[in-house]
TIMI-203988 format. One record per residue (C-alpha): residue number from 1; residue in one letter; x, y, z. Coordinates in Angstrom, 3 decimals. Layout:
<rs>
NUM, A, X, Y, Z
...
</rs>
This chain:
<rs>
1, M, 210.797, 10.984, 81.952
2, V, 210.258, 11.946, 78.330
3, A, 210.571, 9.490, 75.510
4, G, 212.246, 10.719, 72.510
5, P, 213.276, 13.949, 73.124
6, L, 214.228, 14.740, 70.028
7, K, 211.074, 14.211, 68.568
8, R, 209.269, 16.299, 71.501
9, L, 211.285, 19.350, 70.449
10, N, 209.687, 19.522, 66.932
11, D, 206.163, 19.999, 68.723
12, P, 205.330, 23.733, 68.572
13, Q, 203.210, 23.508, 71.820
14, V, 206.366, 22.615, 73.603
15, V, 208.148, 25.253, 75.605
16, A, 210.475, 23.174, 77.767
17, L, 210.920, 19.781, 79.039
18, R, 213.374, 17.563, 81.359
19, C, 214.672, 13.975, 80.625
20, R, 217.312, 11.613, 82.414
21, G, 220.692, 12.335, 80.833
22, D, 220.926, 9.047, 79.246
23, A, 217.499, 9.561, 77.480
24, W, 219.546, 12.044, 75.197
25, P, 220.614, 10.200, 71.829
26, R, 224.381, 9.282, 71.487
27, S, 226.593, 6.957, 69.566
28, L, 230.162, 6.085, 69.630
29, L, 230.762, 7.642, 66.311
30, S, 228.792, 10.993, 66.523
31, A, 227.546, 13.613, 68.940
32, T, 224.000, 14.772, 68.990
33, L, 223.821, 18.569, 69.552
34, I, 221.061, 20.867, 70.938
35, P, 219.120, 22.194, 68.059
36, D, 219.402, 25.994, 67.153
37, T, 216.173, 27.219, 68.869
38, W, 216.769, 25.656, 71.944
39, M, 219.462, 25.582, 74.530
40, G, 219.875, 23.117, 77.710
41, L, 221.050, 22.872, 81.349
42, V, 222.600, 19.817, 82.817
43, V, 222.064, 19.457, 86.431
44, H, 224.168, 16.856, 88.003
45, A, 223.339, 14.469, 90.939
46, D, 225.176, 16.390, 93.296
47, G, 223.615, 19.866, 92.197
48, R, 226.118, 21.134, 90.232
49, R, 224.929, 23.051, 87.267
50, R, 226.035, 23.434, 83.243
51, F, 224.586, 25.536, 80.770
52, V, 224.413, 24.144, 77.297
53, P, 223.776, 26.444, 74.345
54, A, 222.594, 25.500, 70.895
55, G, 224.701, 23.633, 68.740
56, E, 226.710, 21.788, 71.596
57, D, 226.318, 18.457, 72.950
58, P, 224.982, 18.574, 76.509
59, Q, 227.176, 15.273, 77.349
60, A, 224.778, 14.333, 80.032
61, Q, 225.501, 11.255, 82.010
62, R, 223.125, 8.639, 83.192
63, D, 222.023, 10.110, 86.704
64, D, 222.081, 13.699, 85.180
65, T, 218.953, 15.616, 84.363
66, L, 218.875, 17.449, 81.307
67, V, 216.505, 20.605, 80.985
68, L, 215.842, 21.933, 77.551
69, V, 214.369, 25.186, 76.749
70, R, 213.427, 27.188, 73.712
71, N, 215.856, 30.106, 73.115
72, R, 213.285, 32.825, 71.530
73, A, 210.739, 34.536, 72.681
74, I, 207.208, 32.498, 73.540
75, T, 203.888, 34.393, 72.825
76, V, 201.505, 34.065, 75.686
77, P, 197.994, 35.047, 74.568
78, L, 196.159, 37.337, 77.124
79, A, 192.296, 38.206, 76.634
80, L, 189.599, 40.203, 78.695
81, A, 186.203, 40.832, 77.523
82, D, 184.052, 43.962, 78.706
83, V, 185.987, 45.597, 81.352
84, R, 185.017, 49.064, 82.467
85, A, 187.302, 51.682, 81.236
86, A, 188.131, 54.724, 83.275
87, D, 185.284, 56.486, 81.297
88, D, 182.758, 53.656, 81.912
89, H, 183.037, 52.279, 78.469
90, G, 183.221, 48.708, 78.279
91, V, 186.421, 47.397, 76.634
92, Q, 187.861, 44.014, 75.213
93, A, 191.506, 43.513, 75.082
94, N, 193.731, 41.196, 73.096
95, I, 197.281, 41.026, 74.317
96, E, 200.477, 39.060, 73.210
97, L, 203.102, 38.734, 75.777
98, L, 206.443, 37.696, 74.556
99, V, 208.210, 35.919, 77.458
100, R, 212.050, 34.766, 77.174
101, W, 214.572, 32.824, 79.414
102, P, 217.980, 34.252, 79.372
103, T, 220.791, 32.120, 78.356
104, R, 222.245, 31.878, 81.910
105, D, 222.060, 28.573, 83.925
106, D, 220.690, 30.401, 87.035
107, D, 217.467, 31.270, 84.927
108, L, 217.004, 27.793, 83.558
109, A, 217.597, 26.482, 87.002
110, A, 214.864, 28.640, 88.289
111, L, 212.273, 27.501, 85.403
112, H, 213.326, 23.855, 86.269
113, T, 212.498, 24.432, 89.865
114, T, 209.113, 26.780, 89.263
115, L, 207.629, 25.289, 86.146
116, L, 208.869, 22.089, 85.025
117, G, 206.890, 20.058, 87.620
118, E, 205.760, 18.008, 85.036
119, P, 208.336, 16.428, 82.312
120, E, 207.130, 19.106, 79.539
121, L, 205.846, 22.664, 79.944
122, T, 203.673, 23.378, 77.200
123, L, 202.244, 26.495, 75.959
124, T, 199.219, 26.197, 77.688
125, G, 200.749, 25.431, 81.131
126, L, 202.518, 28.625, 80.592
127, T, 199.641, 30.345, 79.755
128, E, 197.845, 29.066, 82.865
129, A, 201.029, 29.860, 85.052
130, V, 201.163, 33.502, 83.921
131, T, 197.305, 33.946, 84.373
132, K, 197.624, 32.463, 87.908
133, A, 200.350, 34.663, 88.755
134, G, 198.104, 37.580, 88.184
135, A, 198.514, 38.990, 84.524
136, P, 194.696, 39.173, 83.812
137, A, 194.119, 41.081, 87.123
138, A, 196.910, 43.213, 86.031
139, L, 195.467, 44.136, 82.735
140, R, 192.417, 44.531, 84.206
141, A, 193.563, 47.087, 86.620
142, F, 195.233, 49.245, 83.583
143, I, 192.143, 49.281, 81.836
144, R, 190.193, 50.536, 84.588
145, E, 192.793, 53.354, 85.067
146, T, 192.785, 54.281, 81.458
147, P, 189.814, 55.844, 79.207
148, A, 188.679, 53.948, 76.518
149, R, 189.304, 56.414, 74.136
150, Q, 193.161, 56.492, 74.946
151, L, 193.105, 52.762, 74.978
152, V, 191.374, 52.383, 71.586
153, D, 192.975, 55.085, 69.520
154, E, 196.491, 55.389, 70.994
155, D, 199.532, 52.727, 71.081
156, Q, 199.376, 51.872, 74.945
157, R, 202.268, 48.946, 74.482
158, D, 204.862, 50.689, 76.294
159, A, 202.820, 51.761, 79.023
160, L, 201.164, 48.425, 79.294
161, L, 204.474, 46.544, 79.263
162, A, 205.975, 48.715, 82.362
163, H, 202.524, 48.004, 84.253
164, L, 202.851, 44.333, 83.500
165, R, 206.455, 43.931, 84.455
166, G, 205.926, 45.560, 87.373
167, E, 202.671, 43.552, 88.647
168, L, 204.357, 39.859, 87.536
169, R, 207.885, 40.998, 88.926
170, D, 207.864, 38.230, 91.560
171, F, 206.446, 35.460, 89.051
172, L, 209.262, 36.381, 86.662
173, F, 211.834, 36.518, 89.265
174, S, 210.807, 32.874, 90.493
175, A, 210.578, 31.401, 87.018
176, G, 213.823, 33.122, 85.641
177, A, 211.910, 34.636, 82.924
178, L, 211.876, 38.017, 81.496
179, L, 208.689, 39.956, 79.743
180, E, 210.818, 40.885, 77.024
181, R, 207.785, 43.044, 75.034
182, L, 204.371, 43.231, 73.915
183, G, 203.366, 41.732, 70.527
184, A, 199.693, 42.906, 69.663
185, A, 197.815, 44.925, 71.885
186, A, 194.536, 45.702, 70.595
187, F, 191.653, 47.176, 72.620
188, T, 188.196, 47.603, 71.350
189, S, 184.911, 48.911, 72.709
190, R, 181.336, 48.507, 71.377
191, T, 179.840, 51.268, 73.300
192, L, 182.371, 53.546, 72.467
193, A, 182.109, 52.551, 68.559
194, E, 178.225, 52.995, 69.215
195, Q, 179.008, 56.672, 70.303
196, D, 180.950, 57.363, 67.698
197, A, 178.605, 56.261, 65.041
198, L, 175.880, 58.407, 66.799
199, Q, 178.124, 61.484, 66.756
200, R, 178.805, 60.834, 63.381
201, D, 175.166, 60.304, 62.477
202, A, 174.286, 63.430, 64.336
203, A, 177.082, 65.351, 62.443
204, R, 176.099, 64.130, 58.924
205, R, 172.623, 65.074, 59.950
206, T, 173.543, 68.325, 60.838
207, K, 175.456, 69.004, 57.807
208, S, 172.536, 67.435, 55.796
209, L, 170.303, 70.192, 57.454
210, E, 172.288, 72.969, 56.791
211, A, 173.319, 72.129, 53.297
212, R, 169.439, 71.626, 52.745
213, G, 168.861, 75.398, 54.204
214, V, 171.363, 76.225, 51.778
215, V, 169.655, 74.718, 49.136
216, E, 166.112, 76.048, 50.108
217, R, 167.486, 79.718, 50.377
218, A, 168.886, 79.308, 47.073
219, A, 165.789, 78.159, 45.656
220, L, 163.629, 80.458, 47.405
221, A, 165.794, 83.340, 45.986
222, V, 165.603, 81.962, 42.478
223, T, 161.794, 81.780, 42.721
224, H, 161.884, 85.131, 43.918
225, R, 163.679, 86.153, 40.841
226, R, 161.852, 83.894, 38.419
227, L, 158.469, 85.502, 39.845
228, D, 159.986, 89.167, 39.600
229, D, 160.652, 88.361, 36.146
230, L, 157.118, 86.425, 35.056
231, S, 155.450, 89.356, 36.886
232, T, 157.085, 92.058, 34.430
233, I, 155.915, 89.662, 31.595
234, L, 152.704, 88.914, 32.897
235, A, 152.080, 92.798, 33.364
236, K, 152.944, 93.183, 29.623
237, L, 150.306, 90.661, 28.720
238, K, 147.557, 92.214, 31.507
239, A, 147.959, 95.500, 29.784
240, A, 147.806, 93.953, 26.197
241, A, 144.501, 91.846, 27.048
242, A, 143.101, 95.047, 28.690
243, V, 142.984, 96.734, 25.271
244, D, 140.891, 93.844, 23.914
245, G, 139.669, 91.124, 26.164
246, G, 138.739, 88.542, 23.659
247, L, 142.818, 88.216, 22.704
248, Q, 144.188, 84.576, 22.721
249, W, 147.677, 83.487, 23.352
250, R, 148.525, 83.746, 19.860
251, Q, 147.613, 87.452, 19.540
252, L, 149.326, 88.126, 22.993
253, L, 152.748, 86.731, 22.439
254, P, 153.781, 88.846, 19.791
255, T, 153.423, 92.016, 22.493
256, L, 156.689, 90.287, 24.190
257, T, 160.037, 90.218, 23.015
258, P, 161.536, 86.768, 21.973
259, G, 163.302, 86.395, 25.223
260, E, 160.444, 87.105, 27.364
261, R, 158.430, 84.770, 25.289
262, G, 160.824, 81.989, 25.886
263, R, 160.984, 82.630, 29.594
264, L, 157.149, 82.584, 29.588
265, L, 156.747, 79.449, 28.017
266, E, 159.119, 77.481, 30.072
267, N, 156.967, 78.650, 33.140
268, L, 153.804, 78.382, 31.272
269, W, 152.979, 74.816, 32.677
270, R, 153.491, 76.245, 36.062
271, L, 151.096, 79.575, 35.426
272, T, 148.262, 77.924, 33.520
273, P, 145.219, 76.126, 35.250
274, D, 145.505, 72.867, 36.284
275, R, 142.654, 70.640, 34.439
276, E, 144.167, 67.129, 34.594
277, V, 146.545, 66.324, 37.492
278, A, 148.858, 63.391, 38.367
279, R, 147.236, 60.848, 40.826
280, A, 149.939, 58.486, 40.367
281, I, 152.862, 57.462, 38.336
282, V, 152.821, 53.897, 37.105
283, V, 156.417, 52.173, 36.395
284, L, 156.360, 49.132, 34.300
285, T, 159.054, 46.269, 34.376
286, S, 158.897, 43.128, 32.262
287, Q, 157.292, 41.265, 35.409
288, A, 155.370, 43.898, 37.479
289, C, 154.102, 47.293, 37.840
290, A, 155.054, 49.824, 40.645
291, W, 153.192, 52.954, 41.986
292, L, 154.502, 56.135, 42.647
293, D, 153.151, 59.097, 44.668
294, P, 153.895, 62.151, 42.220
295, A, 154.424, 64.181, 45.691
296, Q, 156.950, 61.760, 46.945
297, P, 158.229, 59.596, 43.856
298, N, 161.316, 58.258, 45.687
299, A, 159.239, 55.461, 47.428
300, I, 157.432, 52.679, 45.933
301, A, 154.008, 53.307, 47.210
302, E, 152.945, 49.859, 45.819
303, H, 153.768, 46.956, 43.926
304, C, 151.506, 44.833, 41.721
305, D, 152.675, 41.513, 40.091
306, L, 150.817, 40.095, 37.067
307, P, 150.165, 36.671, 35.682
308, S, 152.619, 35.070, 33.484
309, N, 149.803, 33.875, 31.059
310, L, 150.647, 36.396, 28.268
311, G, 154.676, 36.824, 28.729
312, G, 156.688, 39.411, 29.390
313, L, 155.430, 42.819, 30.056
314, R, 156.554, 45.654, 27.527
315, S, 154.237, 48.888, 27.678
316, V, 151.706, 50.713, 29.774
317, T, 149.123, 53.236, 28.990
318, Y, 146.250, 54.937, 31.127
319, D, 142.690, 55.119, 29.807
320, A, 140.905, 57.808, 31.788
321, G, 137.688, 56.851, 30.489
322, H, 137.400, 53.531, 31.875
323, G, 140.226, 54.062, 34.549
324, W, 142.141, 51.207, 33.201
325, L, 145.828, 50.447, 32.766
326, L, 146.310, 48.966, 29.276
327, I, 149.587, 46.872, 29.990
328, G, 151.156, 45.254, 26.647
329, A, 152.865, 41.809, 27.205
330, A, 154.360, 39.651, 24.731
331, T, 151.175, 38.053, 23.224
332, G, 148.427, 40.057, 24.480
333, V, 147.220, 42.889, 26.664
334, W, 146.028, 43.041, 30.669
335, A, 143.363, 45.798, 31.274
336, V, 143.929, 46.603, 34.927
337, S, 141.706, 48.984, 36.912
338, A, 143.928, 51.833, 38.488
339, A, 141.728, 51.997, 41.340
340, D, 142.174, 48.495, 42.941
341, R, 144.903, 46.975, 40.862
342, T, 142.552, 43.861, 39.738
343, V, 142.623, 42.502, 36.323
344, A, 139.309, 43.654, 34.555
345, R, 140.108, 41.843, 31.156
346, R, 142.751, 39.953, 29.210
347, Y, 142.946, 40.248, 25.378
348, T, 145.297, 37.854, 23.565
349, V, 146.445, 37.025, 20.360
350, P, 145.581, 33.389, 18.879
351, D, 148.191, 31.210, 18.046
352, A, 150.897, 33.969, 18.539
353, G, 153.715, 31.595, 19.211
354, K, 157.155, 32.808, 20.627
355, T, 157.995, 36.428, 20.441
356, T, 160.885, 38.492, 21.559
357, T, 158.971, 41.776, 21.784
358, G, 155.574, 42.822, 22.903
359, F, 152.575, 45.122, 22.584
360, N, 154.226, 48.542, 22.730
361, A, 151.079, 50.695, 22.881
362, A, 147.495, 50.115, 23.249
363, V, 144.375, 52.392, 23.148
364, I, 140.429, 52.339, 23.562
365, A, 138.751, 53.607, 20.510
366, R, 134.721, 53.758, 21.531
367, D, 133.745, 50.023, 22.011
368, R, 137.424, 48.445, 20.812
369, L, 140.842, 48.169, 22.349
370, V, 143.644, 48.268, 19.606
371, A, 146.911, 47.578, 20.030
372, T, 150.448, 47.430, 18.103
373, H, 153.225, 44.883, 18.070
374, S, 156.134, 45.020, 15.905
375, Q, 155.990, 41.381, 15.072
376, L, 152.602, 40.488, 15.603
377, G, 150.972, 43.811, 13.938
378, C, 148.214, 45.682, 14.766
379, W, 145.049, 43.716, 16.393
380, A, 141.716, 44.888, 17.721
381, W, 139.475, 43.529, 19.999
382, R, 135.835, 44.230, 21.147
383, L, 136.187, 45.707, 24.401
384, D, 133.423, 43.563, 26.096
385, D, 134.544, 40.214, 24.290
386, P, 138.225, 39.664, 24.417
387, S, 137.584, 36.516, 22.590
388, T, 137.166, 38.359, 18.963
389, P, 140.462, 39.363, 18.022
390, E, 141.019, 40.845, 14.425
391, A, 144.220, 41.683, 12.714
392, L, 144.123, 45.470, 11.249
393, L, 147.788, 44.635, 9.892
394, R, 149.904, 41.681, 9.986
395, P, 153.682, 41.882, 8.916
396, S, 154.837, 39.665, 6.049
397, A, 158.315, 38.480, 5.613
398, G, 159.316, 41.125, 8.240
399, V, 157.457, 43.790, 6.514
400, P, 156.702, 46.283, 8.179
401, K, 159.652, 45.860, 10.418
402, T, 158.049, 48.293, 13.270
403, V, 154.581, 48.528, 14.120
404, R, 153.865, 50.990, 16.981
405, A, 152.648, 54.028, 18.611
406, A, 148.670, 53.394, 18.705
407, T, 146.701, 56.590, 19.143
408, V, 143.125, 57.576, 19.076
409, T, 141.488, 60.707, 18.128
410, T, 138.261, 62.248, 19.829
411, D, 136.131, 60.877, 16.971
412, G, 137.254, 57.236, 17.375
413, H, 139.604, 57.149, 14.577
414, V, 142.897, 55.104, 15.603
415, L, 146.373, 56.157, 14.154
416, F, 149.452, 53.826, 14.392
417, G, 152.979, 53.798, 12.938
418, A, 154.261, 51.360, 10.554
419, D, 158.143, 51.621, 9.583
420, D, 157.761, 55.293, 7.931
421, E, 154.122, 55.391, 7.509
422, V, 151.103, 56.734, 9.676
423, H, 148.212, 54.381, 8.944
424, V, 144.534, 55.762, 9.904
425, I, 142.071, 53.142, 10.614
426, A, 138.276, 54.198, 10.619
427, P, 135.859, 53.911, 13.917
428, T, 134.271, 50.491, 12.164
429, G, 137.668, 49.263, 11.683
430, E, 138.411, 49.693, 7.986
431, P, 141.577, 51.383, 6.875
432, R, 141.048, 55.001, 5.906
433, R, 144.375, 56.574, 4.554
434, T, 147.946, 55.853, 4.798
435, L, 150.505, 59.011, 5.449
436, S, 153.837, 58.286, 4.122
437, I, 156.609, 60.147, 6.024
438, G, 159.734, 59.050, 4.291
439, R, 162.116, 60.483, 6.815
440, G, 162.762, 57.844, 9.471
441, A, 160.564, 55.240, 11.202
442, V, 157.660, 56.492, 13.255
443, H, 158.676, 56.525, 17.227
444, D, 155.406, 58.045, 18.399
445, I, 152.048, 60.039, 17.498
446, A, 150.176, 62.473, 19.210
447, V, 146.924, 63.746, 17.952
448, L, 144.918, 67.250, 18.815
449, D, 141.732, 67.456, 17.051
450, R, 142.359, 67.220, 13.025
451, T, 146.532, 67.620, 13.592
452, V, 148.922, 64.697, 13.907
453, Y, 152.412, 64.889, 15.332
454, V, 155.106, 62.559, 14.634
455, T, 158.504, 61.872, 16.033
456, T, 160.973, 59.827, 14.072
457, S, 164.203, 57.722, 14.095
458, D, 165.614, 60.475, 12.365
459, G, 165.400, 62.891, 15.160
460, L, 162.106, 65.008, 13.592
461, V, 159.101, 66.528, 15.030
462, L, 156.399, 66.779, 12.235
463, E, 153.080, 67.967, 11.875
464, D, 150.541, 67.269, 9.332
465, C, 146.364, 67.025, 9.288
466, W, 145.588, 63.484, 9.441
467, D, 141.897, 63.953, 8.060
468, T, 143.134, 65.940, 4.671
469, P, 146.925, 65.497, 4.623
470, N, 148.989, 67.969, 2.738
471, V, 152.766, 68.169, 3.331
472, W, 154.673, 67.294, 6.664
473, Q, 156.127, 70.504, 8.454
474, V, 159.131, 69.936, 10.443
475, L, 158.780, 71.676, 13.738
476, H, 162.141, 70.603, 15.504
477, R, 165.097, 68.529, 14.689
478, R, 167.560, 66.760, 16.653
479, A, 170.659, 64.703, 16.148
480, E, 169.590, 61.356, 17.992
481, P, 165.928, 59.525, 17.799
482, I, 162.932, 61.105, 19.607
483, E, 161.259, 58.150, 21.045
484, S, 158.102, 60.031, 22.377
485, V, 156.024, 62.982, 22.025
486, H, 153.082, 64.452, 24.443
487, A, 150.696, 67.185, 23.362
488, R, 149.458, 69.731, 25.870
489, R, 147.027, 72.702, 24.519
490, W, 145.805, 75.812, 26.701
491, D, 143.465, 77.610, 24.693
492, D, 144.875, 78.236, 21.392
493, L, 148.492, 77.496, 22.437
494, V, 149.811, 73.968, 21.620
495, E, 152.908, 72.580, 23.463
496, L, 154.510, 69.485, 22.350
497, V, 156.537, 67.866, 25.178
498, I, 159.596, 65.529, 24.009
499, P, 162.515, 63.896, 25.638
500, A, 165.999, 65.796, 24.520
501, G, 168.966, 63.529, 25.905
502, A, 171.316, 65.375, 27.702
503, D, 169.048, 68.638, 27.523
504, G, 166.244, 67.043, 29.687
505, L, 162.517, 67.601, 28.352
506, L, 161.487, 70.340, 25.711
507, G, 158.566, 72.057, 24.933
508, I, 158.187, 72.867, 21.378
509, Y, 155.593, 75.535, 20.122
510, G, 155.658, 75.218, 16.313
511, D, 153.157, 78.063, 15.772
512, E, 155.281, 80.542, 17.546
513, G, 158.491, 79.002, 16.219
514, L, 160.156, 78.578, 19.994
515, V, 161.564, 75.859, 21.585
516, A, 161.767, 75.999, 25.833
517, R, 163.436, 73.853, 28.308
518, L, 161.148, 72.391, 30.703
519, L, 163.163, 70.172, 32.785
520, T, 166.868, 69.842, 33.534
521, A, 167.903, 66.416, 34.382
522, T, 171.217, 64.961, 35.673
523, T, 171.000, 61.869, 33.261
524, P, 169.943, 61.659, 29.585
525, I, 166.322, 61.445, 29.000
526, R, 165.191, 58.834, 26.158
527, R, 161.144, 59.348, 26.956
528, A, 158.751, 61.621, 28.395
529, W, 154.971, 62.091, 30.105
530, A, 153.256, 65.176, 31.247
531, C, 149.845, 66.412, 32.510
532, D, 149.277, 69.919, 33.424
533, D, 150.909, 69.878, 36.943
534, T, 153.673, 66.803, 36.441
535, L, 156.570, 66.207, 34.103
536, V, 158.209, 62.844, 34.053
537, G, 161.502, 61.559, 32.012
538, L, 162.727, 57.903, 31.619
539, S, 166.369, 57.973, 31.663
540, E, 168.571, 56.744, 28.488
541, N, 169.554, 53.553, 30.493
542, R, 166.165, 52.874, 31.619
543, D, 167.316, 52.612, 34.934
544, R, 165.526, 55.701, 36.653
545, L, 162.746, 58.485, 36.126
546, V, 163.362, 62.253, 36.682
547, V, 159.865, 63.519, 38.220
548, S, 158.815, 67.166, 38.546
549, N, 155.938, 68.829, 40.162
550, A, 154.725, 72.275, 38.926
551, N, 154.900, 73.039, 42.799
552, L, 158.506, 72.662, 42.939
553, P, 160.575, 76.003, 42.776
554, E, 162.783, 75.004, 40.293
555, R, 162.970, 73.348, 36.788
556, T, 165.247, 70.510, 38.144
557, G, 163.372, 67.093, 38.742
558, V, 163.592, 64.458, 41.255
559, D, 166.016, 61.545, 40.586
560, V, 164.346, 58.082, 41.053
561, P, 166.946, 55.048, 40.986
562, L, 163.928, 52.736, 40.455
563, A, 165.917, 49.976, 38.812
564, R, 168.093, 49.382, 42.243
565, L, 164.573, 49.678, 44.192
566, L, 162.678, 47.103, 41.778
567, G, 165.737, 44.983, 40.806
568, R, 164.803, 45.160, 36.989
569, S, 165.153, 47.885, 33.974
570, L, 162.114, 49.920, 33.188
571, Q, 160.218, 48.833, 30.332
572, D, 157.666, 51.861, 30.418
573, A, 155.847, 54.441, 32.334
574, C, 152.507, 56.382, 32.497
575, I, 150.666, 59.232, 34.236
576, V, 147.166, 58.305, 36.221
577, T, 145.387, 61.631, 35.878
578, A, 142.379, 62.895, 37.675
579, R, 140.298, 66.141, 37.010
580, A, 141.592, 69.043, 39.164
581, G, 139.865, 69.281, 42.451
582, E, 138.699, 65.554, 42.598
583, H, 139.599, 63.630, 45.651
584, R, 142.692, 61.949, 45.145
585, P, 143.628, 59.221, 47.412
586, P, 147.368, 58.137, 47.950
587, A, 149.325, 56.149, 44.957
588, G, 149.222, 53.177, 47.276
589, A, 145.510, 53.096, 48.489
590, N, 143.261, 50.188, 47.943
591, E, 145.782, 47.692, 48.065
592, S, 144.755, 44.113, 45.998
593, A, 146.572, 41.614, 44.415
594, A, 146.164, 41.753, 40.627
595, G, 144.384, 38.670, 39.491
596, D, 143.181, 36.928, 36.321
597, T, 139.394, 37.418, 36.153
598, T, 138.648, 36.439, 32.632
</rs>
């Protein structure tokens, strides 16, 4: 007998229960009605039955039996795992059967006789009864007769409901129940999903190959057009050179129209002989260096961490004479071997204190290393004795505000920028002269023989003679600052490579009065580096490089999202060069963890 039947009716797990008639609460002054979500059946001792709907008093006597059943559909879960469908795919099924008892005394009596062997029928007991009646076997048979694709992609509830009603007909009749409908009916197949993923991947690869083929054919067509165009231009130059074999670029170019000169200069770096070629591209974050192969820049060839002794890293320059990477940090400069990635020297500023920037440029001038730092100034060390630092310029009261762009001439003079001036230091270390610009702060400096080229915060490219200065000549003007300049020369033709924001990389030919676009990029460019066979641009947001190699058919670079690969924004980059024809090991060869050897 169930004690406190009203209390048990509040348990969501109870589906039906029975009790003695006198267990139903009653009083002389009021009646206890069957709750709204229930219905009852009173069974008298002589076998007579009386149906009691919700909201009425059952009025059961002492010897009567009171059966109470929920008058709403009961959800019975049914699950199967890894059943082979008609097409041999493994299928997992999760089904909800909604079972209800009709509001008739015959059906409630059948429930009483068949399922209420115990005082209570719980949801677990009903699920076990449905399972024992063959519901899993019926579901398994349905899956085996249906392809997995149809089960997974189509609504099978109507067909499955009809099938289950037929298979459970005897049980439902004996229990007085109805299989009213199906709730959720979810079918999944891991093997089918894997097959679909493979097919999607194959389709994507096919489309990618087709798209690549289209791009390659278009690039080849453009290359043929470019070569056809250039062949005409080169034929003109050849004819002019045949008249006088001693003519140089400057004498040959006037034989071309302005448009032909522009097209030739845009492609000059592809046509001239390679002398210094890219061996690696080194990228710097505030904590580490990464090496890229110029031929495959989308992958990190090697990653090299540096000790934290000198603080955060700021700049990197390659010195071909010593094979060193000069890496400017917050309070000093690391000299790292570009061949085996080990630390060769460490140059520090004594009592540097806490700085918010770092050494932004470093060069080797004969037997000294010279580096610039906007807070600490310009410092020099003997190359073989890092313990002998010398301040060539120290800011006082915040003046100068910027000290940057250290550059060395072929005879050992050092030039660097301090606000809007270029300082020239003799090979022995004494100040030689100061060249005043007065048109914006110096951003970068390049030197060819006696000529110095400067880019400024006012967006100017300027030229003068650093040895016997006269008047700064304006070679190019832009609306935004120009952060870097790289000078290249073929015979008597000088080309200045500069970043040009949304215009990519430009070549400035001052003597010819021409500007040519060398590289088109999908992102604005703020800094640029160049050698005879490679152009590199750093994006405005310092999150990616754009790399172009002379062997590529177009002037569009390869976009390399390095900030995502390295987890940090980029501070600086440089090109490690080698003489053309020399053995070029992979960018990641000779792996070695950097360590302080001083």
